[in-house]
Steps between C-alpha positions, in 0.01 A plus 500: 500500500319197640568603859384856431177375339434264789563778750256728321229232498547446873483874562181531295347202682588653835346835399186319380465311829546821696234682298255210492343559847423867439372427148264233634391729782426781255306273266290349779435805717529798263439423134245219535277700743525803271397300192220336698377845606493616137306189398251543789441862404362387163320189627192397695631362828282326760534528878748209502736679266415276204481655153156439345530686173623805313354831623677748274475851641198420717704495823657835412164662424355366823797616708532848353124564529492422873438810716790412731763471224562872441538584874745210533700629204502853645613370840782301336624803307463721809716269709766495229487878442551574870722211600767512228605870513468529879702186568767613256514849653521371859764236431712733286483768771605250769783372281628854440484579872701189594725498194808600698621233743497615861534339840125436531451406134453126573217587740323727251545250218354221713199710601425620148535152349299332777169485303647246258554259792132505601260265325188638337265318738686629807511855363128488423414396855731766648347778288150374571570535873664841457201635305238332718220743597494374860856405602702644214804720560423732207160609627635544853801705387297738283198502736255394229240230458527342159441147378780505247440157349128497574410824324461507122656848498829402665538126430681544169745763622573286807593213270722732296686605816573135575623427147733800511646393834557144380683620189747727676754245627615329180486815286702691758780243492512505120517879477749529786729247331472689172589832664797354682613344174556841341876556466646736757679686222164618366403659832845648542474655155166663585650642820796640312265662249299652785172333405234538770356200683161510323656538155733209575205282604271579206759550225767245596395234750142429389597467129781262598265272696213533249524128398436400862218755531345360183522145636339606828227684312415198281498248785286727718259552212457126448460437873248782540285368215528128574541438875221697668264202542687313780528815708131588460393145584723475807396842626134405470412845366166568347574361156148361477360853497739599221697749710830322447425262216783470248539286190698240691265487799207455260694220332547327837137542601361374170743209479518373858177626653252481211676238282444724197822404326412674174463836674812432706703425186380818330591710803843341517561551129382861523740572786781335303434706185474817708829429674671408173377821335635721780830308497541546124420871541765519772759349265408757235566779749818322611672571168490873572530520877729213605876528453715189513832671431692617806 
């Protein structure tokens, strides 16, 4: 019994030491910044980031009464509403097309998953060159003259195109793996029963990979709501005019450009609550639409 007890203590100590780095990392870089953001949202914060008193809901009233808040909220929801379903549709279609292994399958898989190997900054510069009004390939190919990222009418949709392209690679690999993980006996049974291709896809394959589809949907939703600021800043689009302002880009501008940390904290907390609400709603729908039994 003594040896067993000693072995258990050593095993627990080893597990604790293995978990300690990630726990410390999470506390320092995830939970502490989040708690500090919540505190700043209800406090008076000077330009140096020092808390000077309790503000109550004053920061929230100031933020929500700004004329640029509602357009930023609309732009954030627009990006999510377009990005999430389109990315899911494109990646699922590509996965279905390449589901069966063929001689050129490695080539197609590499091409379709290539976006995940390109950094955001590099992708932004590539797209900025492609959509350039003077030397861009897009304008030349379609014989048009359009300042995609310079015009307030096309800047937002141009950013959405970039976010969709960047999300294709990883989602495609997940959905392709899920499709190829379906037992062959299931497909053979549908063939024996004479089920058509479309009925097999919508009534058999998609329900079987619904957990993966749900995961892709949730991650894309979070990314669409929370990660638009870096892209907009790198692209240098006309966020100052409000054409592409989102909640996160407003947070960056108020925090790093204007040193208005109270406003920045409110914008960050608003984006978090919005994302959390949509995620909870997704889990409510999951109970009816997602099937975990094969």
